[in-house]
C-alpha positions as a Markdown table, in Angstrom:
| # | Residue | x | y | z |
|---|---|---|---|---|
| 1 | Unk | 14.6 | -131.6 | -136.0 |
| 2 | Unk | 12.1 | -132.9 | -133.2 |
| 3 | Unk | 13.9 | -132.3 | -129.7 |
| 4 | Unk | 13.8 | -135.7 | -127.8 |
| 5 | Unk | 11.2 | -136.2 | -125.2 |
| 6 | Unk | 12.0 | -135.0 | -122.1 |
| 7 | Unk | 14.8 | -133.0 | -122.4 |
| 8 | Unk | 14.6 | -128.9 | -122.5 |
| 9 | Unk | 16.3 | -126.0 | -121.3 |
| 10 | Unk | 14.8 | -122.9 | -119.3 |
| 11 | Unk | 16.4 | -119.4 | -119.0 |
| 12 | Unk | 15.1 | -116.7 | -116.4 |
| 13 | Unk | 15.5 | -113.3 | -117.4 |
| 14 | Unk | 14.0 | -110.3 | -115.1 |
| 15 | Unk | 14.3 | -107.4 | -117.9 |
| 16 | Unk | 13.1 | -105.1 | -114.7 |
| 17 | Unk | 11.9 | -106.0 | -111.1 |
| 18 | Unk | 8.2 | -106.6 | -111.9 |
| 19 | Unk | 8.8 | -108.7 | -115.3 |
| 20 | Unk | 9.8 | -112.2 | -115.7 |
| 21 | Unk | 10.9 | -113.3 | -118.9 |
| 22 | Unk | 11.2 | -117.3 | -119.6 |
| 23 | Unk | 12.7 | -118.8 | -122.8 |
| 24 | Unk | 11.9 | -122.8 | -122.8 |
| 25 | Unk | 13.8 | -124.4 | -125.5 |
| 26 | Unk | 13.4 | -128.5 | -126.5 |
| 27 | Unk | 10.4 | -130.4 | -125.2 |
| 28 | Unk | 7.6 | -129.1 | -122.7 |
| 29 | Unk | 6.1 | -132.3 | -123.3 |
| 30 | Unk | 4.7 | -135.1 | -120.5 |
| 31 | Unk | 8.4 | -136.3 | -119.6 |
| 32 | Unk | 9.7 | -132.4 | -118.9 |
| 33 | Unk | 6.6 | -130.8 | -117.4 |
| 34 | Unk | 6.8 | -131.8 | -113.5 |
| 35 | Unk | 9.9 | -130.2 | -113.4 |
| 36 | Unk | 9.4 | -127.2 | -115.8 |
| 37 | Unk | 6.5 | -126.6 | -113.4 |
| 38 | Unk | 8.7 | -126.7 | -110.3 |
| 39 | Unk | 11.1 | -124.0 | -111.6 |
| 40 | Unk | 8.2 | -121.8 | -112.8 |
| 41 | Unk | 6.5 | -122.1 | -109.7 |
| 42 | Unk | 9.6 | -121.0 | -107.9 |
| 43 | Unk | 10.1 | -118.1 | -110.1 |
| 44 | Unk | 6.4 | -116.8 | -109.3 |
| 45 | Unk | 7.1 | -117.0 | -105.7 |
| 46 | Unk | 9.0 | -113.6 | -106.6 |
| 47 | Unk | 5.4 | -112.0 | -107.6 |
| 48 | Unk | 5.9 | -110.7 | -110.7 |
| 49 | Unk | 3.1 | -108.4 | -111.8 |
| 50 | Unk | 4.2 | -109.1 | -115.6 |
| 51 | Unk | 5.1 | -112.8 | -116.8 |
| 52 | Unk | 6.0 | -113.6 | -120.6 |
| 53 | Unk | 6.9 | -117.0 | -121.5 |
| 54 | Unk | 8.3 | -117.9 | -124.9 |
| 55 | Unk | 8.2 | -121.2 | -126.0 |
| 56 | Unk | 8.8 | -120.5 | -129.7 |
| 57 | Unk | 11.7 | -122.8 | -130.0 |
| 58 | Unk | 10.0 | -125.6 | -127.8 |
| 59 | Unk | 8.1 | -128.3 | -128.5 |
| 60 | Unk | 4.7 | -128.3 | -126.4 |
| 61 | Unk | 2.6 | -131.4 | -126.4 |
| 62 | Unk | -0.9 | -131.5 | -124.7 |
| 63 | Unk | 1.1 | -131.5 | -121.2 |
| 64 | Unk | 3.1 | -128.6 | -121.7 |
| 65 | Unk | -0.4 | -126.6 | -122.6 |
| 66 | Unk | -1.9 | -127.8 | -119.4 |
| 67 | Unk | 1.2 | -126.4 | -117.9 |
| 68 | Unk | 0.9 | -123.0 | -119.7 |
| 69 | Unk | -2.7 | -122.8 | -118.8 |
| 70 | Unk | -2.1 | -123.5 | -115.0 |
| 71 | Unk | 0.8 | -120.6 | -115.0 |
| 72 | Unk | -1.4 | -118.3 | -117.0 |
| 73 | Unk | -4.4 | -118.6 | -114.3 |
| 74 | Unk | -2.0 | -118.3 | -111.3 |
| 75 | Unk | -0.5 | -115.0 | -112.5 |
| 76 | Unk | -4.0 | -113.7 | -113.5 |
| 77 | Unk | -5.3 | -114.4 | -110.1 |
| 78 | Unk | -2.4 | -112.8 | -108.7 |
| 79 | Unk | -3.5 | -109.6 | -111.0 |
| 80 | Unk | -0.6 | -109.9 | -113.0 |
| 81 | Unk | -0.4 | -109.8 | -117.3 |
| 82 | Unk | 0.5 | -112.8 | -119.0 |
| 83 | Unk | 1.7 | -113.4 | -122.1 |
| 84 | Unk | 2.8 | -116.0 | -124.2 |
| 85 | Unk | 5.6 | -116.0 | -127.5 |
| 86 | Unk | 4.8 | -119.1 | -129.5 |
| 87 | Unk | 4.7 | -120.3 | -132.9 |
| 88 | Unk | 1.8 | -121.1 | -135.2 |
| 89 | Unk | 1.5 | -124.5 | -134.2 |
| 90 | Unk | 1.3 | -123.7 | -130.7 |
| 91 | Unk | -1.1 | -120.6 | -131.5 |
| 92 | Unk | -3.4 | -122.6 | -133.8 |
| 93 | Unk | -3.9 | -124.9 | -130.5 |
| 94 | Unk | -4.7 | -122.0 | -128.4 |
| 95 | Unk | -6.9 | -120.6 | -130.6 |
| 96 | Unk | -8.8 | -123.7 | -131.8 |
| 97 | Unk | -9.5 | -124.6 | -128.2 |
| 98 | Unk | -10.6 | -121.1 | -127.4 |
| 99 | Unk | -7.8 | -120.7 | -124.6 |
| 100 | Unk | -6.9 | -117.1 | -126.3 |
| 101 | Unk | -9.2 | -116.2 | -123.8 |
| 102 | Unk | -7.2 | -116.6 | -121.0 |
| 103 | Unk | -3.5 | -116.8 | -122.9 |
| 104 | Unk | -2.5 | -113.6 | -124.6 |
| 105 | Unk | -0.7 | -114.4 | -127.6 |
| 106 | Unk | 2.8 | -112.6 | -129.1 |
| 107 | Unk | 4.8 | -113.8 | -132.1 |
| 108 | Unk | 7.9 | -113.0 | -130.2 |
| 109 | Unk | 9.1 | -112.4 | -126.8 |
| 110 | Unk | 10.1 | -108.9 | -127.7 |
| 111 | Unk | 6.4 | -107.9 | -128.9 |
| 112 | Unk | 5.0 | -109.7 | -125.6 |
| 113 | Unk | 7.2 | -107.5 | -123.8 |
| 114 | Unk | 6.5 | -104.0 | -125.2 |
| 115 | Unk | 2.5 | -104.9 | -125.4 |
| 116 | Unk | 1.9 | -106.6 | -121.9 |
| 117 | Unk | 1.1 | -103.7 | -119.4 |
| 118 | Unk | 3.1 | -103.4 | -116.1 |
| 119 | Unk | 1.6 | -103.1 | -112.9 |
| 120 | Unk | 3.7 | -103.1 | -109.9 |
| 121 | Unk | 2.0 | -104.9 | -106.8 |
| 122 | Unk | 2.3 | -103.1 | -103.7 |
| 123 | Unk | 3.0 | -106.5 | -101.5 |
| 124 | Unk | 5.5 | -108.9 | -101.9 |
| 125 | Unk | 9.4 | -108.1 | -102.6 |
| 126 | Unk | 10.2 | -107.4 | -105.7 |
| 127 | Unk | 13.1 | -109.4 | -108.2 |
| 128 | Unk | 16.4 | -108.1 | -108.4 |
| 129 | Unk | 16.6 | -106.0 | -111.7 |
| 130 | Unk | 18.5 | -108.2 | -114.2 |
| 131 | Unk | 18.6 | -110.9 | -112.4 |
| 132 | Unk | 19.3 | -114.1 | -114.8 |
| 133 | Unk | 19.1 | -117.4 | -113.7 |
| 134 | Unk | 20.0 | -120.2 | -116.8 |
| 135 | Unk | 19.3 | -123.8 | -116.0 |
| 136 | Unk | 19.7 | -126.7 | -118.4 |
| 137 | Unk | 18.5 | -130.1 | -117.8 |
| 138 | Unk | 18.6 | -133.4 | -119.3 |
| 139 | Unk | 16.5 | -136.0 | -120.0 |
| 140 | Unk | 13.9 | -136.9 | -117.2 |
| 141 | Unk | 12.7 | -140.2 | -118.5 |
């Protein structure tokens, strides 16, 4: 069953002080991308050196892909590692558009966590280990 447009849930996890794991469910689309961007940028303020976003259980449209590209670019600008865990449909979109040079893809979040290198940056304050923040969002349109 396809999620309703604009409805999604996001959960943040900090498995260690340098790693941000974001799991998204529902629809990362035109109607939800603005709020999702704000929430992701808030987490990036903690300057993780490794970011894994799992959209395996989310519907992602072109607006969602655009957001993932912007987040990947920001993480790389700050010399971090970015990996995306996604289903085959999103994987094909990323590869067809030759975005796999920017976005490293994994089948699962666990695989992404194992394969993404950890680099602790000297600047900035690390996030607390084991911090979890879960937000349930409702339809915005």
